[in-house]
N, C-alpha and C positions, 0 to 999 in steps of 0.2 A: 504494500500500500504506500502510495506516495504521501509524504507528509507536507502538504501545501500549507501556506499561511492562512490565517483565519479569514481573510477577506477575499478569497477567491469564491467563497460561497457557492460551491458546486454540490453535486449529489453526494449524500452522506455515505461514509465508508461502512455503515452497518451491513451492507450487502456482502462485502468481502469478509465479514467477521462471523457470518453464520448466525447473527442475532444474539450472540452470547457474550460479546465483549463491548468495551466502551472507550477504548483509547483514542478513538478518532476525534478530531476537532470538528467544529460544526461546518467547516468549509472543505473538509477532505473529500476528494473524489476517488472512487474505487478504481483499481486498475482494470484494463479491458477484460481480463480473465476472471473478474469477480463472479460470485455465484449469481446465476440468473433467477430472478423472481419467477419467471414463467414456468420453470420446472420445479419449483421448490414447494409451493403450497398445495400439496395434494390431499391433505386431510385436516380435520379439525385440530389435531394435536400440533401439527406444524404451524398453523396459523396462531394458535394460542401461545406457542413458544416465541413468536416474533418479538414480543415485548419483554422477554425475560431479562435481557441485559439492562433494560431501562429501569429495573427495580434494584440494580446493584452497581455494576461496573461503570456505567455512565456517570454515577455520582461520586466515584472514589476521589478524584482530584479536588473536588469541592469539599467533600466530607472529611478527608484525611487530616488536613490541617487548617484550611482556610475557614471552614465552618466554625471551628473552635476559636479562631482569631477574632471572630465576631463576639464570642463570649468574653474574650479578653478585653476587647474594645468597650463592651458594655459595663465592665467592672465586676462581672461575676467570676472571671478567671484571672489568674496571674501567670505570667511566664517571663523569664529573663532570656529565653532562647531567641536569638535574633531573627530566626525564620518565621516566628509567629507573633513577635512582640510589638510590631509596628503600630498597631491600633492602641496598644496600652499607652503609648506616649504621643499618639496622634502624629506619627511621623511616617505613616504608610504612604508610599508613592507608587507611581506607575511602573517602576522598575522592579517592584517586589515580585519574586518568583511565585509565591503562594497566591498572591492576588491574580496573577496571570493564569495559574492553575485553576482557581475557582471560576474565573471568567470563562475559560475554555471548556470546562466541564459542563457548565450550564448551557453553553452553545451546542455542545455535543448532544445534550438531551433534546434541544430544539431541533437539531438536524435529524436525529433518528426518529423523533416523532413526526417530523415533516415527511420523511420517507414513507412511513406507514399511512399517514393521513392521505397523501396524494397518490400513492401507487399500489397500495395493497389490494384493494377491491378488484382492480382490473387484472390481477395476476394470481387468481386462485382457481382451483379445480371446481367444477360443478358439484363435486362431492362435499364441499365445505358448507357447513350450515351458515345461513345468513346471520343468525343470532351470534355465532362465534365471530364472524367478520365484524359485525357492529360492535361487539364488546371489545375486541382488540383495537379497533379504531378509537373507541371511547377511551381506552387506556392511554393511547397516544395523545389525544386531546388533553387528558388530565395531566400527563407528564409535561407537555409543552406549556400549559397554563402555569404549572408549578414552577418550572424553570424561569418563565418570564416574571412570575411574582417575586422571585428572588432578585432577578436582574433589575427590575424597576425600583425595588426598595433600596438597592445598594448603589446603582449607578444612575438612577433617574432616567433621562431620555436614552433609549437604546434603539437600534434598528429593529423594525418588525419584519420578520422573514417567515412567510407562510409556505414558500416553496423555494428550495435552494437553487433549483434550475433557473429561476427567474433572473438570477444574477451571475450566471455562468460566464457572460461576456463582459460584465462590468463589476469589478470588485469594489468600486467606490460607492458607498451607501451612506445616505444621511441617517441620522437618528430621527426618531419620532417622539412627539411630546408624551409626557407621562400619562396624560389623559387618554391618549390613543392606545398606549400599551395596556393600560387598565381595561380599556374596552375590549382589546383582544383577549385578555385573560378571562374576562367575564364571558365572552362569546365561546371561548374554548371550554370553560367549565360547564356552560349550558349545553354545549354539544356533548360533553362527557355524560352529563346527567341524562340526556336523551338516549344515548347509546349503551351505557353501561347497565349491567344486570343489577337487580336489587338483591340484597343479601340480609340474612340475620346471622350475626357473628356468634358461632356456637363454641362449645368446648373442644370441637374438632379443629384445633389450631392449624393443622396442615392445609385446611381449606380456606383460611382467612387471609392469606398473603396478598392477594390481588385487590386492587381498589374496586369500589362499587359505586352505584348511584348515590348512596349515602355519603361515601367518601367525598365525591365531587360536590355535593350540597354543603357539606361541612366546610370544605376549603373555600367555596364561593361565599359562604357566610362570613368567613374571615376576611376575604377580599372586600366585601361590602362594608364591614366594620372599619377597615382601614380608610375607606372613603367617606365614612360617616353617613352611609346610607343605612340608617339604623332599622327602619321598618323592613327592608329587604333582608338584612342580616337576621333579624328576629324571626321572620317568617320561615326562612330556610332552617335556622337552628331548631325551631319548634317542629318542623317536618322531620328532621333527623331524630330528635328526642322522642317524638310520638311513634316513630317507626319501630322502636325497640331494637334497632340493629346493634347498637353499642351499649356497653354497660361499664360502670366503674368497678375495677377490681377492689374489693373491700367495701363497696357500697351496699345498699340495701338488697340489691339483686344478687350479689356475689359476696355474702358476708364472710365466707370462709377464706377469702383471699385478702390481700393487703397491698398498700403502696409498694412495699418491698418486692412483691411478686412481679411487678411490672418489668423489672430489669433482670430477670432470670432467663437464661437461655431456654429452658424448658417451656417458658411462657411466650416465646416469640409468637407474634400474631394472635395475641389474646383478644378477649372481647372488647377491650378498651382501645385497641389500635385502629386508628382511622387510615393512616398511611405511614408505612415504615419501610426503610431501606432493607432489602432482603440479602444481607451479606451471606456469602457461601464460599468458604475456602475451597480452592480447587487445584492448588499447586502453583497458580500464577499470582504474581504480585498485583495487588489491587482488587482482590476478590473478597477480602475479609474485613472485619471491623477492627480497626487499629486502636480503639479507645482503651482497652485493658492495659496496653503497654504505655500509651501516652498519659494515662491518668494514674496508673498504679504506682504505689510507693516503692521506691528502690533505695533503701537506706543501707547503712553500713552493716546492719544485722539481718535484714529480711527483705525479700522482694516478692511482690504480688504478680510480677510479670514473667512470662515465658521467655521474653527477649533478654538481651544482655544489658538493657537500659530500661528506664521507666521514669514516669513523673515529669514529662516534658511540660505538661499543663498542670496547674494547681488551683485550689480555691483562692479567691481574693481575700484580703483581710476583712472586707465588708461581709462577705458571705460566711466567713468563719463565725460570725456572731449574728447571723441573720435569723436563725430559727429559735423560736421560744422553746422552753423545756418540754412542753407537752406535744410539740409538733413532731410526729413520727417521721416526717419527711426528712428532717435534719440528719438523722442517723444513716439514711439511705442516699443522701445527697453529698454529704461532706464527712470525711473521716477525720476525727479529732483525736489527739493523744488520749489513750485510755479506752477508746471505743473498742468494742469486741465484735467480731464477726465469726461465730463458731464454725460456719460451713465453708469459709474461704480457704482455699489451698494456697500456700505460700512456699517459698524456698526451704522453709524449715518444717513443713507439714500442714495438716488440716487444723484450722483454728487460728485466727489472727487478732492480736491486740495491737492497736496502733502505738508505736513506740513514742516516747517523749523526746523527740528529736526535731530537727528543722524539717525533716521529711521532704515532700515534693517541692522543688524550687525554693527552698527556704521559706515555705509558707507557714510551717508549723503544723501542717496536716496534709490531707490529700482529697482527691475527688473520688467519691464512692460510686456515683451514678455511672453505669456502663463499665465499672471496674468489677470483674467477676472472679478474678484470681487465676492462678495457674491451672493448667489443664487437668480436669477430672471428667468422669462420666457426666457430672452435673453441668459442666461448663460447655460441653461439646468440644469439637476438635480445634486444634490450633495449627497454623501453618509455620513455615520456616521463618517468617518475619514476626511471629508472635500475634498474628491476627486471628480473629475468632468469628464465630457464626452468629453471635447475638445481634438481633435486629436493632435498628436505630430509628427512633420515632421522628417523623416530621410533624405529625399531628395526632393527639390523643383525645378521647372523649371528654376528659376533664377540661381541656381547653375549650371545647365546644360549649360546655356548660357555662364557663366564664364568659365566653363570647355572648351567649344568650342573655346572661345577666347584664352585661354592658350594653347590649342592644336595647334592652328594656329601659335602662337608665337614660339612654339616648342623649347624652351630653348634659343631663340635668344635674342639680346639686346633690340629690340623694333620691333613693327610692325605697319604698316598703312594699312594692308589688310582690304578691305571694309567689308568682312564677319566677321572678328574678331571685328571690330569696331561696326558693327551693333549689335552683341550680347552683347558686353561690354556696349555700350551706352544705350541699351534698359533697362538694370538694373539701370544705373545711372539716366536716364530720369524719370523712375518710382519713383526714390527717390527724384526728384526735383533738381537734380544737372546738371551742364552743361556737354555737350558732349566733348570728346577728339578726336583729329585727329591723335594721335599716342599713343600707350600704351606700357608699359614695364611690366616685371614680377612683379615689386614692385607695380605698379598700380593695377594689378589683385589681388595680394596678399592682399593689403589693402582693395580692394573692397569686397573680400570674407569676410574679418573680419567684415566690416560694414554691409553687407547684412545678414550674417549667424551668427552673434553674438548671443550667448546663444542657438545655435542649434547643438552644439556638434562637430564642425569641426575644430576650431582653433588649438586645441592641435595636431590634425593630420596634419594640414597645417604646423605648426612649425616643425613637424617631417619630413616633406619633404625637409626642408632646409638643407644645409650643417651644420653640428653640431656647428661649431664655430659661424655661423651666428645666429642660433637659440639660443645659449647660450647668445650671445650679446643682442638679443632682450629681452629675459627673464630677464637677469640680470639688465636691465635698468627699469624694471617695478616696480612701487610702489605696493607691495603686502600686504600692511597694510590697515589701516582704516583712518578715518579723524583725529584721535587723535595721531597716531604714524605711520610714514612711515616704511616699512620693505622691505628689498631687499635680494634676495637669488640667488645664482649662481648654476645652476645644474651641475652635474658631468657627464662626458661622457667618457666611455672607452669601449672596446670590451668585457670586463668582466661584466657579468650580475650583479654581486654583487656590482659593482661600475659604474652603468649606470642608471641615473635618467630618461632616455627616454624609457626604457623598464620596464614594470611592473614585479614585482616578482611573481613567481608562488605561489599560496596559500600554506602556510606551511603544512596544513593538507593533501593536495594532494601530496606534495613532500614526506611526510612521508609514504604515502600509495603507491606511485609510484616513487621511487628514480630515475627512468629512465628519468624523466623530466629534471634532471640536467646533464644528459649525452649528449654527442655530438649528434646532429641530424643525423638521418639515412635516406638516400634517399628513397622516397616512390615508390613502384612498381605499376604504373597505369596499369589497364587492357587494 
């Protein structure tokens, strides 16, 4: 496969990868001897497998480090490692390799989704069920919408590309306004809702990995919330809630489970999972979840990682004191000295008590969420790089409940609406906290941080605030370690070159497509 630059924007290399890989950038063109679609889709199983790679490998370069750098930027995580610490000090620039990796991975998702949306249906055998074709195309619309949702929230104006072949002769492409990108996202999720099958998430977790009509409704509710379209967000959230598709682990419907169960390998694709990356080690680099190594404590006395290193990312000093004593989420989110994890396997055996040391990145502790310990039958397999098969959430039902509560609040000062309280308090009760009889935006905002810490949302939540409020919150964070407090104040202006809330476009791509820096051009939707 030829490794062309991002802005040739040709047909995606998914064809030459047999739909199981994701290393292609969104402009790669397959060689002339690539697998032909005409002879490939002979039955339902082959069509269903077309999206397999888009649940895992297409996301690797985004999720491996860049995703977590957003948690560092938000003040949830800390790292002194130069490859991920740029956002901690607001020094991230367009030459940053991980920024380029994250950008390219999202475009790989767009490209592979485009291939399926535009070319799949005309290249299948008559033996293939129309329902299977529709569901597969619906998955592609879902993935494209999700990739664009990340792109627009990080970079603002970006090019809208619905068919890569449209740009095969002209690699110079304008960006489009954020409002147009959001319109595409909405249209894509609506198309996914139309085409995807309905599900009820059962205890047969092996059947729960793929997205559904409810998954698309939940993600679209989140998109509407970001745009303050509260009635639309509420309507969709209530459709998902009333469908009964998803349930809280440890909630009233699943009382024998708990928040801790969410992050066990055996509970991949549980009843609470709306959309999760389906990591699956297969002997190739980039197929597994690297979080156990990146988060695990690797001290002078004990290691929780199968790799020779660990603890590249750590909890921030703010998060170390974030959780109240009764909040069961704290123990499963942050590892503090003296905390015990009886079932975690380490370099010295089963059972782990966090040592009283500086631990990960001199933070004084470690990240527990997604850290499942060294390989056992309970953790699932591990590959040569220490990567594992535990899934990674993009959205959980708990977040949908908090979206529902915020949509009912609808920008008001407070609400005592019973439906809002039911959703909000369900999340708090599962955490072991008392219920509230009235809630404000600040209550919901804090609850989102407590519930979703280290799941990639707090940076975007800060971005939803008025910028002076976000700047005040960030400026008050101790962004250092236990040995030295550090404070940074982000800069905000409408100028991209002086705006720490918008990512810089990768320098290499700007050099190849200078139109990235030109004023956005309205997109002409068909």
